C-alpha positions, 0 to 999 in steps of 0.5 A: 317213668317216675316223674309220671307216677309222682304227677299222677299221685300229685293230681289225685292229692290235689283233686282230694284236697278240693273236696277235703275239709281238713287242712294243715294251717301254716301260721306265720309269725313276724320278727322284729321291726315290722311295726310301720306300714312298709315293713308290715307289708314287707312281711305279709307280701313276702310270706304270701309269695313264699307260702305257695312255693313252700306248699308245692315244694312239700307236696312234691316230696314223697316223705314230708307230704305223707307225714304232714297230710297223714297219708292224704287225710289232710291237705296243706292250706293253700292260704297262709294264716298269720299271727302278727304282733308288730302293731303291739309295739308301735307306742314304744317305737314312737317314744324311742324314736323321740328319745333317739332324736334328742341327740340329733344335733349333737351326735355325729351322723354315723353314731346316730344312724347306727343307734337308730339301726341297733334300736329298731332291730333289737327293740321288739326282740327284747320286748317280746322276750320279756314274759309280761309282753309275751303272754298276750302274744301267746294267747293270740297264737293259742286261739288260732290253734284252738280254732284249728282244733275245733275245725279238726285241722292241724297246725304248722307254726313258722317263727321268723327271727324274734318270732321264734321266741313265740314258738319256743315259749308256746312249747314251754308254757302250753304243751301238756307235759306236766304230771300233776302227781309228780309235780305235787310230790316234787314241789312237796305241796303237802296239803294237795296230796290228800286232794290227789288221793281222793280225786280221779286221775288228772290229765296232764297239764301245762305251765299256763294252766297252773299259772291261770289257776294260781298254783304256781308262779315264777319268783325273781330267780326264775324258779317255780313257787307254789301259792301259799294260800292252802285253800285256794291251792286245793280248790283250784287244783281240783279244777285243774282239768278245766283250766288244762282244756282252756289253756293248754294245747290240745293233743294232736293239733300241732304237727310241728314247728319251723324256726328260721333266721332264729337268735334264740340262744342269744336271748334264752341261754337257760335252755338247758340250765339245770339251775332253773326249774324251767329247764326241766319243763323244757326237757319234757317238751322235747319228750312230748314232741318226740312221742307225739309225732311233732317235728322241731326244725331250726333252719338258718342260712349259714351267712345270717348273722343272726341266724344261731344254731340252737344245739348240736344235733342229737339222735333218739339214743342221745336224747334218751341219755340226756333226758334220763327218761323213758321215751316212746318212738312217737315219730317226732324229732328235732334238728338244726340246719344252718349249713346252706349259704344265702344267694344274697350277701351276708349283710342281707341274708337275715332278710332274704329268706321269703325272697329267695323262696325256692331255695329256702323251701328246698332247704326246709324240705331237705332239713325235714328228711335229714333230721328224720333220717339222722335222729332215728338213725335210719338209712333213708326216709321210710317209703311213702 
């Protein structure tokens, strides 16, 4: 009987989707070593097959489908969207191969093979982790987010391997989490205080808007530095809402993030380091996603050597205690699930996610349900 009812609900959901103009778009971001034609096809073909399975699994889960579709107001897009940045490192990879080949005749074969393997695996991850290389990729992703917003669509972003760096940095620099008045007072921007008193209330903004407006920049130690040109500072601060609208993620468009095969802690050890001002932005980002009904999942196979848990799972009360700030229960949550074994041997686990579509999709759906229940400490997910 339950199966029959579920079938009827799914039938009407699919029927409504056929007439609906509003979708939840899934944007897939590639990882390292996808800059030749073979690996590029592996990424696109793998995602295309996997996405079909993932959508079916989500639609079959009453709680996750209800939340993502906002009670049927949106439909899950049948076709995946892509953010592919592998081509951006093609020239550097060609140059790296030339350098490696210098030792081809003098280096033992096993050492040469290992050198090439490590270089190909980690070059792109190191390249994308540098902020000057990351920014053009963030702009590419931001254009897709804005396009979805203009069409009244929603977005789920899926980062694979080094692609998880893009989702992490997007949340860090693109979410409108910065209160202008608090920022001015904390950084003691004396000339801007009068500007604030004379102006209307500014919108919350993001780091990228402040960078583009030449109000803030990074220094060599990772701190945030105020522009010393007082006239430029005051003029651009007066126009900050324009920068915010152009460079910050609009409220309500992002439904969630699914990171998988993620080595983020290996490359971003400053996630919770209080020595860096950027860690405060990181904290505000967690607050924002909780209050704005955004989920943030980190899902790794247990035997994936490069799949590293981001942190110990925390619930809502523990998060409030760490952040030391008032947080409204907005339905958002973050959760790490790295306890499911890959059906493939450990040395192939890192590349097995799309090839094991049913199991990995089941793991994502389970992580979503487990994560919500754990974060809000409820016995079971609310009834759909």
